[in-house]
C-alpha positions in Angstrom: 82.1 199.3 143.3 80.8 201.3 140.0 78.0 199.9 137.5 78.5 199.3 134.2 76.5 201.5 131.6 76.3 201.1 127.8 74.9 204.6 126.2 73.6 203.3 122.8 72.7 206.2 120.8 69.8 207.9 122.2 68.1 205.2 124.4 68.6 205.9 128.3 69.0 202.6 130.2 66.3 202.6 133.5 68.4 203.7 136.7 68.8 201.2 138.5 68.4 200.7 142.6 71.7 200.5 143.6 72.6 197.7 145.2 72.8 196.5 149.0 76.2 196.3 150.2 76.9 193.0 151.6 78.6 192.6 155.0 81.1 189.4 155.8 81.8 187.9 159.1 85.2 188.3 160.2 85.3 185.1 162.2 89.2 185.0 162.2 89.2 188.8 163.3 87.1 190.5 165.0 86.3 187.6 166.6 89.8 186.5 167.8 90.0 190.0 170.0 88.6 191.8 172.7 88.5 195.8 171.9 90.2 197.6 174.1 89.2 201.4 174.8 92.9 201.9 175.1 95.6 201.8 172.4 98.4 201.9 175.2 97.2 200.1 177.9 98.5 196.5 177.9 95.9 193.5 177.4 94.5 192.8 180.8 94.1 189.5 183.2 97.5 188.2 181.3 95.9 188.0 178.1 98.4 188.9 174.9 97.8 192.3 173.8 98.8 192.9 170.0 98.6 196.4 168.0 96.1 196.9 165.5 94.3 199.2 163.5 91.1 199.3 163.9 87.9 201.2 162.6 84.4 201.6 164.5 82.7 203.3 161.7 82.9 204.0 158.1 84.3 207.5 157.2 87.8 208.7 156.1 90.5 206.6 156.7 92.7 209.0 158.5 90.0 210.1 161.0 88.5 206.1 161.9 90.9 204.1 162.0 93.0 203.9 165.7 95.8 202.1 166.4 94.4 199.9 169.4 95.9 197.4 171.8 93.1 194.2 171.4 93.1 190.8 173.4 93.5 188.2 171.4 91.5 184.9 171.8 93.1 181.6 173.1 94.1 179.2 170.5 91.4 176.6 169.2 92.1 172.7 168.2 92.3 173.9 164.2 94.0 177.7 164.7 97.3 179.0 163.5 98.8 182.1 166.2 100.9 183.8 163.1 103.2 186.8 163.8 102.3 189.5 160.7 105.6 190.8 158.7 103.9 193.2 156.5 100.4 194.1 154.9 100.2 196.7 152.1 97.6 199.4 152.4 95.5 198.5 148.6 92.3 200.5 146.6 89.8 198.0 148.1 90.9 198.3 151.9 90.7 202.3 151.3 87.1 201.7 149.7 86.2 198.8 153.0 87.5 202.1 155.4 85.1 204.5 153.9 82.3 201.9 153.3 81.9 202.0 149.3 83.0 198.3 148.9 80.8 195.3 148.0 81.7 193.9 151.0 82.0 194.7 154.3 83.1 193.6 157.5 80.9 194.2 160.8 82.5 196.7 162.6 84.6 197.4 164.8 87.1 195.3 162.8 90.6 195.5 161.8 91.9 196.8 158.3 93.6 194.7 155.2 92.8 192.3 153.5 96.6 191.2 152.3 100.1 190.9 154.2 102.2 188.0 155.3 102.5 186.2 158.2 105.1 184.0 160.1 103.4 180.8 162.0 104.7 181.1 165.8 102.3 178.4 166.7 99.6 175.7 166.0 96.2 173.7 167.7 96.9 170.0 168.2 94.5 169.5 164.9 96.5 171.8 162.6 98.0 169.3 159.7 98.9 171.7 156.8 101.3 174.6 158.1 103.8 173.8 161.2 106.1 177.0 163.4 108.5 179.0 161.4 106.2 178.7 158.1 105.4 181.6 156.0 101.6 182.2 155.0 99.4 184.6 153.4 95.1 184.9 153.4 93.1 183.1 151.3 90.2 184.7 152.5 88.8 188.5 152.4 87.8 190.2 155.7 91.0 188.6 157.7 92.2 191.6 158.9 96.1 192.0 158.0 97.0 195.3 159.6 98.2 194.0 163.6 101.0 192.4 164.9 100.2 189.0 165.7 96.5 187.2 164.8 94.8 183.9 165.8 92.9 182.4 162.5 91.8 179.3 161.2 94.1 177.0 159.3 91.9 176.7 156.1 92.0 180.7 156.4 95.5 180.3 155.6 98.0 178.9 152.6 101.4 178.7 153.1 104.1 179.7 150.4 107.8 178.5 149.9 110.4 180.2 152.6 112.6 181.7 149.5 109.7 183.8 148.5 111.1 187.9 149.3 109.2 189.7 152.1 107.6 192.2 150.5 106.8 190.0 147.1 104.8 187.6 149.6 103.3 190.7 151.0 102.0 191.8 148.1 101.0 188.2 146.6 97.9 187.7 147.5 96.0 190.4 145.2 97.3 192.5 142.1 99.6 189.5 141.0 96.5 187.3 141.1 94.4 189.2 139.0 96.7 190.4 136.8 97.7 186.6 136.0 93.7 185.9 136.2 93.0 188.3 133.3 95.5 187.3 131.0 94.5 183.7 131.4 91.1 183.4 131.2 89.0 186.2 128.5 91.6 185.1 125.6 93.6 182.8 123.6 96.7 184.6 124.0 99.7 183.7 122.0 103.5 185.0 122.2 103.4 188.1 120.3 100.2 188.9 120.6 99.2 192.6 122.3 97.1 193.4 125.2 96.2 197.6 126.5 96.1 198.6 129.7 95.3 201.5 131.7 96.6 202.9 135.4 99.7 201.1 134.0 102.0 202.4 136.8 99.3 200.6 139.9 100.0 197.2 141.0 97.7 194.9 138.8 99.5 197.3 136.2 103.1 196.7 137.1 102.2 192.8 138.0 100.2 192.6 133.7 104.0 194.2 132.4 106.2 191.4 134.0 103.8 188.6 133.6 103.0 189.7 129.6 106.6 190.2 128.9 107.2 186.4 130.5 104.7 185.0 128.4 106.1 186.7 125.2 103.1 188.9 125.1 103.5 192.6 123.9 101.7 196.0 126.0 100.5 199.0 125.5 100.6 200.8 128.6 98.3 204.2 129.7 99.3 206.3 132.2 98.1 209.7 133.4 100.3 212.7 132.4 102.5 213.7 135.8 105.9 216.1 136.9 107.9 213.1 136.7 106.6 210.9 133.8 110.0 210.4 132.6 111.1 208.6 135.6 107.7 206.9 135.7 108.3 205.4 132.0 112.0 204.6 132.8 110.8 202.3 135.7 108.1 200.8 133.4 110.3 199.7 130.8 112.4 197.9 133.3 109.8 196.1 134.3 109.4 195.1 130.8 107.0 197.1 129.6 107.0 198.0 125.2 105.1 201.2 125.0 104.2 203.6 127.1 101.3 206.3 126.2 99.8 209.3 128.6 95.8 209.4 128.5 96.3 212.1 126.2 98.5 210.5 123.6 96.1 208.2 123.0 93.5 210.6 121.6 95.9 212.2 119.1 95.2 210.8 115.6 99.0 209.5 115.4 98.0 206.5 117.5 96.4 205.7 113.4 99.9 205.6 112.4 101.1 203.9 115.8 99.2 200.7 114.9 100.2 200.4 111.0 103.1 198.5 112.9 101.8 197.1 115.8 99.3 194.8 116.1 95.9 195.7 117.6 95.1 194.6 121.3 92.9 191.3 121.6 92.6 192.0 125.4 92.0 195.4 127.2 92.2 195.6 131.1 90.2 198.6 132.7 90.6 200.2 136.2 89.8 203.7 136.0 86.6 204.1 133.8 85.3 207.4 132.3 86.7 208.5 129.1 90.1 206.6 129.6 88.2 203.4 129.2 86.7 204.5 125.9 90.1 205.2 124.5 90.9 201.1 125.7 87.6 200.4 123.4 88.3 202.5 120.5 92.3 201.0 120.3 91.2 197.0 120.3 91.7 194.7 118.0 88.1 192.8 116.0 86.4 191.1 118.3 88.9 191.9 121.2 88.0 191.9 125.0 87.8 194.9 127.6 87.9 193.2 131.5 86.9 196.2 134.1 88.9 195.4 137.2 88.0 198.6 139.1 86.6 202.4 138.0 89.3 204.9 140.0 87.3 208.0 137.8 84.1 207.0 139.6 82.6 207.4 136.1 80.6 204.7 133.8 82.2 202.7 131.4 80.3 204.1 127.9 80.3 202.2 125.1 79.0 202.7 121.3 77.0 200.9 119.0 79.1 200.7 116.0 81.9 198.8 119.0 79.7 196.2 119.0 78.0 196.1 115.7 81.2 196.5 113.4 83.7 195.4 116.1 82.3 192.8 117.8 83.3 193.9 120.8 83.0 192.3 124.6 82.9 194.0 127.8 84.0 191.8 131.1 84.4 192.4 134.5 87.0 190.9 137.4 86.2 190.2 140.8 89.5 188.4 142.5 86.9 187.7 145.6 84.7 186.2 143.5 87.1 184.1 141.5 88.3 182.6 144.6 84.3 181.7 145.6 83.5 180.5 142.3 86.9 178.0 142.1 88.1 177.1 145.8 91.3 177.1 147.6 92.5 174.5 146.2 92.8 176.5 142.9 93.8 180.1 144.6 96.9 177.8 146.2 97.9 176.3 142.6 98.0 180.3 141.0 100.0 181.6 144.4 102.2 178.7 143.5 102.8 179.5 139.8 103.1 183.0 140.6 106.2 181.7 143.1 107.2 180.5 140.4 107.7 183.3 138.1 109.1 185.5 141.1 112.1 182.6 141.8 112.7 183.0 137.9 112.8 186.8 138.2 110.3 187.7 136.1 108.0 189.1 138.7 109.1 191.2 141.5 106.9 193.7 144.4 105.8 196.7 142.7 107.6 200.3 143.5 107.0 199.8 147.8 107.4 202.3 150.7 107.8 200.6 153.9 105.8 202.5 157.1 105.8 201.0 160.6 102.6 200.5 161.9 102.5 203.5 164.4 103.3 205.8 161.5 99.6 204.4 159.8 98.4 208.1 159.3 101.1 208.6 157.0 100.6 205.8 155.3 97.3 206.2 154.5 97.3 209.6 153.3 99.9 208.7 150.9 98.0 206.1 150.0 95.2 208.3 148.7 96.9 210.8 147.2 97.3 210.9 143.2 100.3 210.1 141.0 101.9 208.2 143.6 102.9 205.0 142.6 104.4 203.6 145.5 102.4 201.1 147.6 102.3 201.8 151.2 103.5 198.8 153.0 102.8 198.2 156.6 106.1 197.0 158.4 105.4 194.6 161.8 
Protein backbone atom coordinates (compact mmCIF):
# COMPACT_ATOMS: atom_id res chain seq x y z
CA UNK A 1 0.00 0.00 0.00
CA UNK A 2 1.24 3.47 -0.77
CA UNK A 3 0.75 6.60 1.30
CA UNK A 4 -1.61 9.35 0.17
CA UNK A 5 0.27 12.64 -0.06
CA UNK A 6 -1.31 16.05 -0.68
CA UNK A 7 0.98 18.62 -2.29
CA UNK A 8 -0.21 22.14 -1.58
CA UNK A 9 1.71 25.04 -3.24
CA UNK A 10 5.23 25.09 -1.72
CA UNK A 11 4.44 23.46 1.60
CA UNK A 12 6.24 20.19 2.15
CA UNK A 13 4.75 17.72 4.60
CA UNK A 14 7.06 16.10 7.09
CA UNK A 15 8.09 12.62 6.03
CA UNK A 16 6.14 10.04 7.97
CA UNK A 17 7.63 6.78 9.21
CA UNK A 18 6.57 3.81 7.16
CA UNK A 19 3.70 2.01 8.89
CA UNK A 20 4.46 -1.40 10.25
CA UNK A 21 2.92 -4.19 8.26
CA UNK A 22 0.50 -6.22 10.32
CA UNK A 23 0.47 -10.00 10.27
CA UNK A 24 -2.63 -12.13 10.59
CA UNK A 25 -2.69 -15.68 11.96
CA UNK A 26 -3.77 -18.24 9.34
CA UNK A 27 -6.03 -20.17 11.66
CA UNK A 28 -7.77 -22.01 8.85
CA UNK A 29 -4.95 -22.21 6.31
CA UNK A 30 -1.40 -22.82 7.49
CA UNK A 31 -2.54 -24.30 10.80
CA UNK A 32 -4.69 -26.81 8.90
CA UNK A 33 -1.63 -28.59 7.55
CA UNK A 34 1.74 -30.13 8.24
CA UNK A 35 4.19 -28.83 5.66
CA UNK A 36 5.98 -31.60 3.77
CA UNK A 37 9.53 -31.16 2.50
CA UNK A 38 8.63 -32.86 -0.77
CA UNK A 39 6.44 -31.47 -3.54
CA UNK A 40 5.69 -34.92 -4.97
CA UNK A 41 5.71 -37.39 -2.06
CA UNK A 42 2.23 -38.36 -0.75
CA UNK A 43 1.31 -37.40 2.79
CA UNK A 44 2.60 -39.85 5.38
CA UNK A 45 0.75 -41.91 7.95
CA UNK A 46 -2.47 -42.27 5.95
CA UNK A 47 -3.27 -38.58 6.27
CA UNK A 48 -5.06 -36.86 3.43
CA UNK A 49 -2.52 -35.15 1.15
CA UNK A 50 -3.45 -32.01 -0.74
CA UNK A 51 -1.55 -29.95 -3.28
CA UNK A 52 -0.99 -26.31 -2.36
CA UNK A 53 1.02 -23.30 -3.52
CA UNK A 54 3.18 -22.31 -0.55
CA UNK A 55 5.70 -19.55 0.09
CA UNK A 56 8.09 -19.75 3.03
CA UNK A 57 9.66 -16.32 2.49
CA UNK A 58 8.71 -13.05 0.83
CA UNK A 59 10.09 -12.21 -2.59
CA UNK A 60 9.31 -12.44 -6.28
CA UNK A 61 6.38 -14.86 -6.65
CA UNK A 62 7.92 -17.00 -9.41
CA UNK A 63 10.95 -17.58 -7.18
CA UNK A 64 9.43 -18.16 -3.75
CA UNK A 65 6.13 -19.96 -4.49
CA UNK A 66 6.33 -23.75 -4.62
CA UNK A 67 3.84 -26.55 -5.20
CA UNK A 68 3.85 -28.66 -2.03
CA UNK A 69 2.06 -31.69 -0.66
CA UNK A 70 0.44 -30.87 2.66
CA UNK A 71 -1.13 -33.11 5.28
CA UNK A 72 -4.61 -31.90 6.14
CA UNK A 73 -5.65 -31.91 9.79
CA UNK A 74 -8.69 -33.92 10.95
CA UNK A 75 -12.12 -32.36 10.70
CA UNK A 76 -13.26 -30.60 13.89
CA UNK A 77 -16.84 -30.32 15.08
CA UNK A 78 -17.18 -26.76 13.70
CA UNK A 79 -15.11 -27.33 10.58
CA UNK A 80 -15.90 -27.79 6.92
CA UNK A 81 -13.81 -29.77 4.44
CA UNK A 82 -13.97 -28.30 0.96
CA UNK A 83 -12.62 -29.12 -2.45
CA UNK A 84 -11.34 -25.93 -4.09
CA UNK A 85 -12.59 -25.58 -7.65
CA UNK A 86 -11.04 -22.31 -8.87
CA UNK A 87 -9.09 -19.40 -7.38
CA UNK A 88 -7.85 -16.20 -9.03
CA UNK A 89 -4.50 -14.48 -8.76
CA UNK A 90 -5.25 -10.91 -7.66
CA UNK A 91 -2.80 -7.99 -7.39
CA UNK A 92 -3.14 -8.12 -3.60
CA UNK A 93 -2.04 -11.77 -3.65
CA UNK A 94 1.13 -10.76 -5.46
CA UNK A 95 1.75 -7.96 -2.94
CA UNK A 96 1.31 -10.40 -0.04
CA UNK A 97 3.93 -12.74 -1.50
CA UNK A 98 6.28 -9.81 -2.12
CA UNK A 99 5.79 -8.68 1.48
CA UNK A 100 4.44 -5.22 0.59
CA UNK A 101 0.77 -5.61 1.51
CA UNK A 102 -0.77 -4.08 4.64
CA UNK A 103 -1.58 -7.50 6.10
CA UNK A 104 0.91 -10.35 5.91
CA UNK A 105 0.49 -13.99 6.97
CA UNK A 106 2.76 -15.96 9.22
CA UNK A 107 5.13 -18.03 7.13
CA UNK A 108 5.03 -20.55 5.61
CA UNK A 109 1.67 -19.69 4.10
CA UNK A 110 -0.65 -20.92 1.37
CA UNK A 111 -1.28 -18.23 -1.25
CA UNK A 112 -4.62 -16.87 -2.38
CA UNK A 113 -7.45 -14.96 -0.70
CA UNK A 114 -10.33 -15.59 -3.09
CA UNK A 115 -11.94 -18.54 -4.84
CA UNK A 116 -14.81 -20.98 -4.80
CA UNK A 117 -15.01 -24.47 -3.36
CA UNK A 118 -17.52 -27.24 -2.87
CA UNK A 119 -18.31 -28.69 0.55
CA UNK A 120 -17.27 -32.34 0.90
CA UNK A 121 -17.81 -32.93 4.61
CA UNK A 122 -18.98 -31.00 7.68
CA UNK A 123 -18.41 -31.32 11.40
CA UNK A 124 -21.16 -32.40 13.78
CA UNK A 125 -21.91 -28.83 14.94
CA UNK A 126 -22.01 -27.21 11.49
CA UNK A 127 -25.47 -25.89 10.62
CA UNK A 128 -25.12 -23.29 7.84
CA UNK A 129 -23.60 -25.39 5.05
CA UNK A 130 -23.94 -28.99 3.89
CA UNK A 131 -22.09 -31.31 1.50
CA UNK A 132 -22.51 -30.18 -2.10
CA UNK A 133 -22.86 -26.45 -1.28
CA UNK A 134 -20.68 -23.90 -3.04
CA UNK A 135 -18.75 -21.64 -0.66
CA UNK A 136 -16.41 -18.65 -0.88
CA UNK A 137 -14.09 -17.20 1.79
CA UNK A 138 -15.51 -14.70 4.23
CA UNK A 139 -12.08 -13.82 5.64
CA UNK A 140 -8.64 -12.98 4.30
CA UNK A 141 -5.66 -15.28 4.66
CA UNK A 142 -7.46 -18.60 4.24
CA UNK A 143 -5.13 -19.80 1.49
CA UNK A 144 -7.25 -20.67 -1.56
CA UNK A 145 -4.47 -21.91 -3.86
CA UNK A 146 -4.87 -25.55 -2.84
CA UNK A 147 -6.87 -28.57 -3.91
CA UNK A 148 -8.63 -29.18 -0.57
CA UNK A 149 -8.81 -27.49 2.81
CA UNK A 150 -10.36 -27.73 6.25
CA UNK A 151 -11.77 -24.37 7.33
CA UNK A 152 -14.05 -23.19 10.10
CA UNK A 153 -17.72 -22.74 9.25
CA UNK A 154 -17.62 -19.06 10.22
CA UNK A 155 -14.85 -18.35 7.70
CA UNK A 156 -17.04 -19.38 4.75
CA UNK A 157 -20.11 -18.03 2.98
CA UNK A 158 -22.42 -20.25 0.96
CA UNK A 159 -23.54 -19.00 -2.44
CA UNK A 160 -26.33 -20.17 -4.77
CA UNK A 161 -25.46 -23.23 -6.84
CA UNK A 162 -26.60 -21.63 -10.12
CA UNK A 163 -23.79 -19.03 -10.14
CA UNK A 164 -21.30 -19.84 -12.97
CA UNK A 165 -17.94 -21.14 -11.76
CA UNK A 166 -15.76 -18.23 -12.88
CA UNK A 167 -18.27 -15.69 -11.56
CA UNK A 168 -18.23 -17.47 -8.21
CA UNK A 169 -14.43 -17.67 -8.11
CA UNK A 170 -14.08 -13.92 -8.68
CA UNK A 171 -17.10 -12.74 -6.69
CA UNK A 172 -15.66 -11.95 -3.27
CA UNK A 173 -13.19 -9.13 -4.00
CA UNK A 174 -13.46 -7.03 -7.16
CA UNK A 175 -17.27 -6.88 -7.61
CA UNK A 176 -17.63 -6.16 -3.89
CA UNK A 177 -15.15 -3.29 -4.11
CA UNK A 178 -16.95 -1.88 -7.16
CA UNK A 179 -20.38 -2.15 -5.55
CA UNK A 180 -19.32 -0.51 -2.30
CA UNK A 181 -17.56 2.39 -4.01
CA UNK A 182 -20.62 3.05 -6.16
CA UNK A 183 -22.89 2.90 -3.11
CA UNK A 184 -21.07 4.45 -0.18
CA UNK A 185 -19.48 7.77 -1.22
CA UNK A 186 -22.01 9.77 -3.25
CA UNK A 187 -25.79 9.57 -3.62
CA UNK A 188 -25.88 8.89 -7.33
CA UNK A 189 -29.01 8.90 -9.48
CA UNK A 190 -29.64 7.47 -12.95
CA UNK A 191 -28.00 9.77 -15.49
CA UNK A 192 -25.16 10.81 -13.16
CA UNK A 193 -21.66 10.03 -14.36
CA UNK A 194 -18.51 8.53 -12.86
CA UNK A 195 -14.92 8.41 -14.08
CA UNK A 196 -12.31 5.72 -13.39
CA UNK A 197 -8.77 4.80 -14.37
CA UNK A 198 -7.56 1.21 -14.80
CA UNK A 199 -10.96 0.55 -16.37
CA UNK A 200 -9.75 -2.78 -17.74
CA UNK A 201 -8.91 -4.12 -14.27
CA UNK A 202 -11.15 -6.59 -12.47
CA UNK A 203 -12.67 -3.81 -10.38
CA UNK A 204 -12.95 -1.57 -13.44
CA UNK A 205 -14.89 -4.18 -15.40
CA UNK A 206 -17.24 -4.70 -12.45
CA UNK A 207 -17.74 -0.92 -12.10
CA UNK A 208 -18.71 -0.69 -15.77
CA UNK A 209 -21.34 -3.42 -15.48
CA UNK A 210 -22.86 -2.43 -12.14
CA UNK A 211 -22.95 1.23 -13.14
CA UNK A 212 -24.75 0.37 -16.39
CA UNK A 213 -27.27 -1.70 -14.43
CA UNK A 214 -27.91 1.29 -12.16
CA UNK A 215 -28.36 3.71 -15.06
CA UNK A 216 -25.07 5.53 -14.43
CA UNK A 217 -22.87 6.89 -17.22
CA UNK A 218 -19.17 6.02 -17.26
CA UNK A 219 -15.92 7.57 -18.47
CA UNK A 220 -13.28 4.86 -18.55
CA UNK A 221 -9.56 5.58 -18.74
CA UNK A 222 -6.99 3.00 -19.88
CA UNK A 223 -3.34 3.05 -20.84
CA UNK A 224 -2.49 3.14 -24.53
CA UNK A 225 -1.51 -0.28 -25.89
CA UNK A 226 -1.08 -2.19 -29.16
CA UNK A 227 -4.51 -3.87 -28.92
CA UNK A 228 -6.40 -0.75 -27.81
CA UNK A 229 -9.29 -1.25 -30.23
CA UNK A 230 -9.79 -4.83 -29.07
CA UNK A 231 -9.86 -3.68 -25.45
CA UNK A 232 -12.23 -0.82 -26.30
CA UNK A 233 -14.65 -3.19 -28.01
CA UNK A 234 -14.60 -5.57 -25.05
CA UNK A 235 -15.25 -2.85 -22.47
CA UNK A 236 -18.06 -1.37 -24.55
CA UNK A 237 -19.53 -4.85 -24.73
CA UNK A 238 -19.71 -4.76 -20.92
CA UNK A 239 -21.56 -1.43 -21.00
CA UNK A 240 -18.78 1.19 -21.01
CA UNK A 241 -20.07 4.44 -22.51
CA UNK A 242 -16.84 6.36 -23.16
CA UNK A 243 -13.24 5.09 -23.21
CA UNK A 244 -10.17 7.34 -23.33
CA UNK A 245 -6.46 6.73 -23.04
CA UNK A 246 -4.44 8.48 -20.35
CA UNK A 247 -2.94 10.70 -23.06
CA UNK A 248 -6.32 11.67 -24.50
CA UNK A 249 -7.53 12.82 -21.08
CA UNK A 250 -4.79 15.48 -21.04
CA UNK A 251 -5.73 17.02 -24.40
CA UNK A 252 -7.55 20.38 -24.65
CA UNK A 253 -10.35 18.69 -26.62
CA UNK A 254 -11.68 17.22 -23.37
CA UNK A 255 -13.19 20.63 -22.60
CA UNK A 256 -15.44 20.23 -25.64
CA UNK A 257 -16.41 16.72 -24.54
CA UNK A 258 -17.73 17.99 -21.21
CA UNK A 259 -19.89 20.59 -22.91
CA UNK A 260 -22.27 17.75 -23.78
CA UNK A 261 -21.53 15.31 -20.96
CA UNK A 262 -22.19 15.79 -17.22
CA UNK A 263 -19.13 16.27 -15.07
CA UNK A 264 -18.55 13.17 -12.93
CA UNK A 265 -19.53 13.30 -9.28
CA UNK A 266 -17.40 10.30 -8.41
CA UNK A 267 -13.94 9.09 -9.48
CA UNK A 268 -12.23 5.76 -8.79
CA UNK A 269 -8.44 5.78 -8.66
CA UNK A 270 -6.40 2.58 -8.82
CA UNK A 271 -3.22 4.11 -10.28
CA UNK A 272 -2.05 7.27 -8.51
CA UNK A 273 0.45 9.79 -9.87
CA UNK A 274 -0.49 11.84 -12.93
CA UNK A 275 -3.44 9.58 -13.68
CA UNK A 276 -5.16 10.43 -10.39
CA UNK A 277 -4.44 14.13 -10.96
CA UNK A 278 -6.31 13.93 -14.28
CA UNK A 279 -9.29 12.29 -12.60
CA UNK A 280 -9.51 15.15 -10.12
CA UNK A 281 -9.19 17.72 -12.90
CA UNK A 282 -12.30 16.37 -14.61
CA UNK A 283 -14.41 15.88 -11.47
CA UNK A 284 -17.38 18.16 -11.02
CA UNK A 285 -17.68 20.66 -8.16
CA UNK A 286 -17.97 18.91 -4.81
CA UNK A 287 -17.07 15.54 -6.31
CA UNK A 288 -15.27 12.69 -4.58
CA UNK A 289 -12.26 10.67 -5.66
CA UNK A 290 -11.91 7.26 -4.03
CA UNK A 291 -8.49 5.61 -4.11
CA UNK A 292 -8.46 1.82 -3.82
CA UNK A 293 -5.08 0.95 -5.38
CA UNK A 294 -1.72 2.37 -6.39
CA UNK A 295 -0.48 0.56 -9.48
CA UNK A 296 1.92 3.36 -10.47
CA UNK A 297 3.50 3.34 -7.00
CA UNK A 298 3.34 7.14 -7.09
CA UNK A 299 1.62 9.45 -4.57
CA UNK A 300 -1.73 11.07 -5.13
CA UNK A 301 -1.20 14.82 -5.53
CA UNK A 302 -3.81 17.55 -5.32
CA UNK A 303 -3.57 21.30 -5.79
CA UNK A 304 -4.90 23.82 -3.29
CA UNK A 305 -7.38 25.04 -5.91
CA UNK A 306 -8.92 21.55 -6.06
CA UNK A 307 -10.07 22.02 -2.48
CA UNK A 308 -10.81 25.74 -2.38
CA UNK A 309 -12.52 26.28 -5.73
CA UNK A 310 -13.88 22.79 -6.47
CA UNK A 311 -14.42 21.53 -2.91
CA UNK A 312 -13.21 18.06 -3.89
CA UNK A 313 -13.10 15.22 -1.40
CA UNK A 314 -10.40 12.54 -1.36
CA UNK A 315 -11.27 9.20 0.23
CA UNK A 316 -9.88 5.70 0.39
CA UNK A 317 -11.47 2.26 0.30
CA UNK A 318 -10.20 -1.15 1.44
CA UNK A 319 -12.64 -4.05 1.35
CA UNK A 320 -10.86 -5.87 4.19
CA UNK A 321 -11.50 -2.93 6.53
CA UNK A 322 -15.10 -2.61 5.34
CA UNK A 323 -15.76 -6.27 6.18
CA UNK A 324 -14.17 -5.82 9.58
CA UNK A 325 -16.32 -2.76 10.30
CA UNK A 326 -19.61 -4.11 8.94
CA UNK A 327 -19.43 -7.77 9.93
CA UNK A 328 -20.24 -11.05 8.15
CA UNK A 329 -23.99 -10.52 7.82
CA UNK A 330 -23.56 -7.35 5.76
CA UNK A 331 -20.94 -9.06 3.60
CA UNK A 332 -23.27 -12.00 2.97
CA UNK A 333 -26.10 -9.60 2.06
CA UNK A 334 -23.86 -7.86 -0.47
CA UNK A 335 -22.78 -11.20 -1.97
CA UNK A 336 -26.41 -12.19 -2.51
CA UNK A 337 -27.13 -8.80 -4.09
CA UNK A 338 -24.28 -9.34 -6.53
CA UNK A 339 -25.59 -12.84 -7.27
CA UNK A 340 -28.86 -11.21 -8.32
CA UNK A 341 -26.92 -9.00 -10.77
CA UNK A 342 -25.31 -12.15 -12.17
CA UNK A 343 -28.64 -13.94 -12.56
CA UNK A 344 -30.09 -10.98 -14.45
CA UNK A 345 -27.15 -11.00 -16.85
CA UNK A 346 -25.94 -7.62 -15.57
CA UNK A 347 -22.65 -8.87 -14.10
CA UNK A 348 -20.26 -11.45 -15.47
CA UNK A 349 -16.75 -12.57 -14.65
CA UNK A 350 -13.82 -10.46 -15.86
CA UNK A 351 -11.79 -11.60 -18.83
CA UNK A 352 -10.13 -14.78 -17.51
CA UNK A 353 -7.51 -17.36 -18.41
CA UNK A 354 -7.93 -20.73 -16.70
CA UNK A 355 -4.63 -22.33 -15.71
CA UNK A 356 -4.16 -25.75 -14.04
CA UNK A 357 -2.66 -25.50 -10.55
CA UNK A 358 0.52 -27.30 -11.62
CA UNK A 359 1.18 -24.57 -14.21
CA UNK A 360 1.18 -21.91 -11.51
CA UNK A 361 4.50 -20.35 -12.55
CA UNK A 362 3.13 -19.40 -15.97
CA UNK A 363 0.03 -17.96 -14.28
CA UNK A 364 2.11 -15.91 -11.82
CA UNK A 365 4.27 -14.54 -14.62
CA UNK A 366 1.23 -13.63 -16.74
CA UNK A 367 -0.45 -11.88 -13.81
CA UNK A 368 2.51 -9.51 -13.48
CA UNK A 369 2.93 -8.60 -17.15
CA UNK A 370 1.88 -5.11 -18.32
CA UNK A 371 -1.19 -4.70 -20.54
CA UNK A 372 -2.58 -8.12 -19.61
CA UNK A 373 -6.29 -7.65 -18.94
CA UNK A 374 -7.04 -11.35 -18.49
CA UNK A 375 -7.22 -12.48 -14.85
CA UNK A 376 -5.36 -15.71 -14.18
CA UNK A 377 -7.62 -18.36 -12.61
CA UNK A 378 -6.04 -21.41 -11.01
CA UNK A 379 -8.16 -24.52 -11.52
CA UNK A 380 -7.88 -27.54 -9.23
